[in-house]
C-alpha positions in Angstrom: 58.6 180.8 -24.6 55.1 181.2 -22.6 55.2 184.5 -20.6 55.1 183.4 -16.5 51.9 183.8 -15.0 51.8 185.6 -11.4 51.3 183.5 -8.5 50.6 184.2 -4.7 51.4 181.6 -2.1 49.2 180.9 1.0 51.6 180.0 3.9 54.9 181.6 4.9 56.8 178.8 6.8 59.2 176.1 6.6 57.2 173.8 3.8 56.7 177.3 2.0 60.6 177.6 1.4 60.7 174.1 -0.1 57.5 175.0 -2.3 59.5 178.0 -3.5 62.3 175.7 -4.5 59.9 173.5 -6.8 58.3 176.5 -8.4 61.2 178.3 -8.9 62.7 175.0 -10.6 59.4 174.9 -12.8 59.7 178.1 -13.9 56.1 178.7 -15.1 55.3 180.9 -12.5 56.7 184.6 -11.2 56.3 184.8 -7.4 54.6 187.8 -6.5 54.7 187.2 -2.5 53.0 185.0 0.6 50.1 185.3 2.5 50.8 184.6 5.9 49.7 185.5 9.5 49.3 189.0 10.3 52.7 189.0 12.2 54.4 187.8 9.4 53.5 190.5 7.0 56.5 192.6 5.7 59.0 189.4 6.4 60.8 187.5 3.6 61.0 183.9 2.5 64.0 182.9 0.3 63.8 186.8 -0.9 59.7 186.7 -1.7 57.9 189.2 0.9 54.9 188.2 2.9 52.6 190.8 1.3 49.4 190.2 3.2 47.3 188.0 5.6 43.9 186.0 5.1 41.9 189.5 5.1 44.0 190.7 2.0 42.9 187.7 -0.5 39.9 189.0 -1.6 41.5 192.6 -3.3 44.5 190.1 -4.0 42.6 188.5 -6.1 41.8 191.3 -8.4 45.3 191.3 -9.4 46.5 187.8 -9.4 44.3 184.9 -10.7 47.1 181.9 -9.4 47.4 180.6 -6.2 49.1 177.9 -4.5 48.6 176.3 -0.5 52.1 176.2 1.1 51.1 175.1 4.6 52.8 172.3 5.8 51.0 169.1 7.0 51.7 166.9 9.8 49.6 166.5 12.6 46.4 167.7 10.8 45.4 168.3 7.3 42.8 171.1 8.2 44.7 174.3 7.9 45.6 173.1 4.4 41.9 172.4 3.6 40.6 175.4 4.9 43.1 177.6 2.9 42.2 175.4 -0.3 38.6 176.1 0.4 38.9 179.6 0.9 41.1 180.0 -2.3 38.5 178.3 -4.3 35.8 180.4 -2.9 37.5 183.9 -3.9 37.9 182.4 -7.3 41.5 181.9 -7.5 42.8 179.1 -9.9 44.8 176.5 -7.8 47.9 175.4 -9.6 49.8 172.0 -9.9 53.4 172.0 -9.4 55.7 169.4 -10.7 59.6 169.6 -10.2 61.8 169.0 -13.3 63.6 166.2 -11.6 60.2 164.2 -10.7 59.6 161.7 -12.8 55.6 161.4 -14.0 54.3 158.5 -16.2 52.2 159.9 -19.0 49.2 157.9 -17.7 49.4 159.3 -14.3 46.9 161.8 -13.1 47.4 164.8 -10.6 44.8 166.9 -9.1 44.7 170.9 -8.6 46.9 172.4 -5.8 49.4 169.3 -5.5 52.8 169.5 -5.4 55.4 166.7 -6.7 58.7 167.5 -5.2 62.1 167.0 -6.2 63.1 163.3 -7.3 59.7 161.8 -6.7 58.2 158.9 -8.9 54.7 158.6 -10.0 54.5 155.4 -11.9 52.0 154.3 -14.4 48.3 154.5 -13.9 49.1 156.3 -10.2 46.4 159.0 -9.3 46.6 161.8 -7.0 44.1 163.8 -6.0 43.6 167.6 -5.1 45.9 169.7 -2.5 48.5 166.7 -1.9 51.8 167.1 -1.0 54.2 164.5 -2.6 57.2 165.1 -0.9 61.2 164.6 -2.0 62.2 161.2 -3.4 58.9 159.3 -2.6 57.9 156.8 -4.5 54.4 156.1 -5.8 54.2 152.9 -7.7 51.8 151.5 -10.5 47.8 151.9 -10.3 48.3 153.6 -6.7 45.3 156.0 -5.7 45.9 158.7 -3.3 42.9 160.7 -2.3 42.6 164.5 -1.4 44.9 166.7 1.2 47.4 164.0 2.0 50.9 164.3 2.9 53.2 161.5 1.2 56.5 162.5 3.4 60.1 162.4 1.9 61.1 158.8 0.7 58.3 156.7 1.4 57.3 154.1 -0.9 53.9 153.1 -1.8 53.6 149.9 -4.0 51.7 148.9 -6.4 47.6 149.3 -6.0 47.8 151.0 -2.6 45.0 153.1 -2.0 44.7 156.2 0.4 42.0 158.2 1.3 41.6 161.4 2.3 43.7 164.1 4.8 46.2 161.3 5.8 50.2 161.8 6.4 52.2 159.1 5.8 55.7 159.6 7.3 59.5 159.7 5.9 61.0 156.4 5.0 57.3 154.3 5.2 56.9 151.4 3.1 53.6 150.2 2.1 52.8 146.7 0.8 51.2 146.4 -2.6 47.6 146.4 -2.4 47.2 147.7 1.1 44.4 150.2 1.9 44.7 153.2 3.8 41.9 155.4 5.3 41.2 158.7 5.7 42.8 161.0 8.4 45.1 158.7 9.2 48.6 159.3 11.0 51.6 157.1 10.0 54.9 157.9 11.7 58.2 157.5 10.1 59.8 154.3 9.0 57.0 152.0 9.5 56.3 148.7 6.9 53.0 148.5 6.8 51.6 145.0 5.7 47.8 145.5 6.6 45.0 147.8 5.9 44.6 150.7 8.3 41.1 151.9 8.9 40.0 155.6 9.3 41.1 157.9 11.7 44.2 155.5 13.2 47.3 156.5 14.3 50.4 154.1 13.8 53.8 154.8 15.6 57.0 154.4 14.6 56.9 150.9 16.1 53.8 149.8 14.0 51.5 150.0 17.3 47.9 151.3 16.5 45.6 153.5 18.4 41.9 154.8 16.8 
């Protein structure tokens, strides 16, 4: 059995707790602790300590080479993007985390820093970019291409051939018709049925109304 690699998690909020559960289940990494806000240092998340803030990353890089972004993403992707870029610049290796209960096709491709949560499905020839959240129970069908820094929420269905840009949030329970193209920096609220293409920087509310 391969020895577990040490791992530092960046972000100590609610999404971080979900990430811990998946990392523990995958059983490839030993969590050393979290990087959080200065006021969070010394606290714990599911038994793991918050060991520092952003200013400590450079020194921690000398002790641990592997990291993962655990910052949530709903209203904006920019905090996750900023953390991802900082970790890259400091020379950390951003890991990919895949739950053992997820079903991932052998022909699927997944970028670094992405998490595939419990019971998610990635079907044949699907592509997921870097620093994405593929959340619990979501279905990514065949030939779907998802860009970087996206959050595909719980129970969401992306049917065959869907394309998603970068920095987009798709809310829980949303179903996207096959072949639809969704732009970058898009926000789609929960429980929508998406049957037409969506341009960049568009907000789609729960009742399907749009604004840019």
